[in-house]
C-alpha positions as CSV (number, residue, x, y, z in Angstrom):
1,M,-29.5,98.3,100.9
2,C,-31.9,97.8,98.1
3,A,-31.2,95.2,95.4
4,V,-31.5,97.0,92.0
5,R,-31.3,95.3,88.9
6,R,-29.2,96.8,85.8
7,R,-31.0,96.7,82.8
8,G,-29.8,93.7,80.6
9,G,-28.1,92.3,83.9
10,R,-28.0,88.6,84.3
11,G,-28.9,86.6,87.4
12,F,-31.5,86.5,90.1
13,T,-31.9,88.7,93.3
14,L,-31.7,87.1,96.6
15,I,-35.3,87.5,97.2
16,E,-36.0,85.7,93.9
17,V,-34.0,82.7,95.0
18,L,-35.5,82.5,98.3
19,L,-39.0,82.5,97.0
20,A,-38.0,79.7,94.6
21,I,-36.5,77.6,97.7
22,I,-39.7,78.3,99.5
23,V,-42.2,77.1,96.8
24,V,-40.2,74.1,96.3
25,A,-40.1,73.3,99.9
26,L,-43.6,73.8,100.2
27,L,-44.5,71.4,97.3
28,A,-42.2,68.8,98.8
29,A,-44.0,69.0,102.1
30,V,-47.2,68.2,100.5
31,A,-45.9,65.7,98.0
32,I,-43.7,63.3,100.2
33,P,-46.4,62.2,102.6
34,A,-48.8,61.7,99.8
35,L,-46.1,59.5,98.0
36,S,-45.2,57.4,100.9
37,G,-48.8,56.2,101.1
38,V,-48.8,55.1,97.5
39,R,-45.7,52.9,98.2
40,G,-47.4,50.8,101.0
41,S,-50.5,50.5,98.6
42,A,-48.3,49.1,95.6
43,E,-46.7,46.7,98.0
44,G,-50.2,45.3,99.3
45,S,-51.4,45.2,95.6
46,T,-48.4,43.1,94.7
47,A,-49.5,40.5,97.5
48,A,-53.2,40.6,96.3
49,S,-52.1,40.2,92.7
50,L,-49.6,37.3,93.5
51,L,-52.6,35.5,95.2
52,R,-55.0,36.2,92.3
53,G,-52.3,34.7,90.0
54,A,-51.7,31.6,92.0
55,A,-55.1,30.5,92.5
56,P,-55.6,29.3,88.9
57,A,-53.0,26.8,89.6
58,L,-55.2,25.0,92.1
59,E,-58.1,25.5,89.7
60,A,-55.9,23.6,87.1
61,H,-55.2,20.8,89.7
62,L,-58.9,20.7,90.4
63,T,-59.7,20.2,87.0
64,A,-57.1,17.5,86.3
65,E,-57.5,15.6,89.6
66,G,-61.3,16.4,90.6
67,T,-60.0,17.5,94.0
68,Y,-57.8,20.0,95.6
69,A,-56.3,17.3,97.7
70,G,-52.7,16.6,96.5
71,A,-52.1,20.0,95.6
72,T,-48.7,20.3,97.3
73,P,-46.0,23.1,96.5
74,A,-44.2,20.4,94.4
75,V,-47.1,19.8,92.3
76,L,-48.0,23.4,91.9
77,R,-44.6,24.3,90.9
78,T,-45.0,22.2,87.8
79,I,-48.3,24.2,87.0
80,E,-47.1,27.6,88.0
81,P,-43.2,27.9,88.3
82,S,-43.3,31.8,88.5
83,V,-44.7,31.5,92.0
84,K,-42.3,30.2,94.9
85,W,-44.8,27.8,96.6
86,R,-44.4,27.3,100.2
87,D,-46.3,24.6,102.4
88,E,-45.6,26.7,105.7
89,P,-46.8,30.1,106.9
90,G,-44.6,33.1,106.3
91,A,-44.6,33.7,102.6
92,K,-43.5,37.1,101.4
93,A,-44.9,38.9,98.4
94,R,-41.6,40.8,97.8
95,G,-40.0,37.2,97.0
96,A,-43.0,36.1,94.9
97,E,-44.0,33.7,97.7
98,V,-47.3,32.1,98.4
99,S,-48.1,29.7,101.4
100,V,-50.6,27.1,100.3
101,E,-52.8,24.9,102.7
102,V,-55.3,22.6,101.1
103,T,-58.1,22.5,104.0
104,G,-60.0,19.8,102.3
105,P,-60.9,18.0,99.1
106,R,-62.9,21.1,97.9
107,S,-61.2,24.0,99.9
108,F,-57.8,25.8,100.1
109,V,-56.1,28.8,101.6
110,L,-53.4,30.8,100.0
111,T,-51.4,33.5,101.9
112,S,-48.8,35.9,101.3
113,A,-47.4,39.0,103.3
114,D,-46.3,42.4,102.1
115,P,-43.2,44.0,103.3
116,G,-45.1,45.9,106.1
117,G,-46.3,42.5,107.5
118,V,-49.8,42.7,106.3
119,V,-51.0,39.1,105.5
120,Y,-53.2,38.8,102.6
121,R,-55.4,35.6,102.6
122,Y,-57.4,34.1,99.5
123,A,-59.6,31.2,100.7
124,K,-61.9,29.1,98.3
125,D,-64.4,26.6,99.5
126,L,-66.6,25.1,97.1
127,D,-69.3,24.2,99.8
128,A,-69.4,27.6,101.5
129,D,-71.3,30.8,100.6
130,P,-69.5,32.9,99.4
131,T,-67.2,30.5,97.8
132,V,-64.2,32.8,97.8
133,T,-63.2,35.3,100.6
134,R,-60.2,37.7,100.4
135,T,-59.0,39.2,103.6
136,C,-56.1,41.3,104.6
137,G,-56.7,42.8,108.1
138,P,-58.6,45.7,109.3
139,G,-59.0,48.9,107.1
140,C,-57.7,46.6,104.1
141,D,-59.9,45.8,101.3
142,W,-59.0,43.9,98.3
């Protein structure tokens, strides 16, 4: 049987509805994988941004004290209260946590991990070249 439209008739034929469903399905098949990669990238950006925002607290401590030594989480909380400072590893970016390790009077390491487990590391050593290194594992660049 043929689907014939009457003049002035309302509604869509079965073929038109099926074509619309196929087009929407194809668009979803292309868009969903692309958007899932964007989410992971955004979570990594959160961790990197958190470390970039935490580093000035250590610089403020250096300016006030002349050394990074003594930059404990308790001291850093008074300088930058929006960061949850930890003195042990395992900080999670989702909770705005940053682990801090003062490795010498002129050096420190900040770390945080995205929800996927990728650990972002911001290290500064005034006696090294380059002074600042940022790492986050293989294939990761920030």
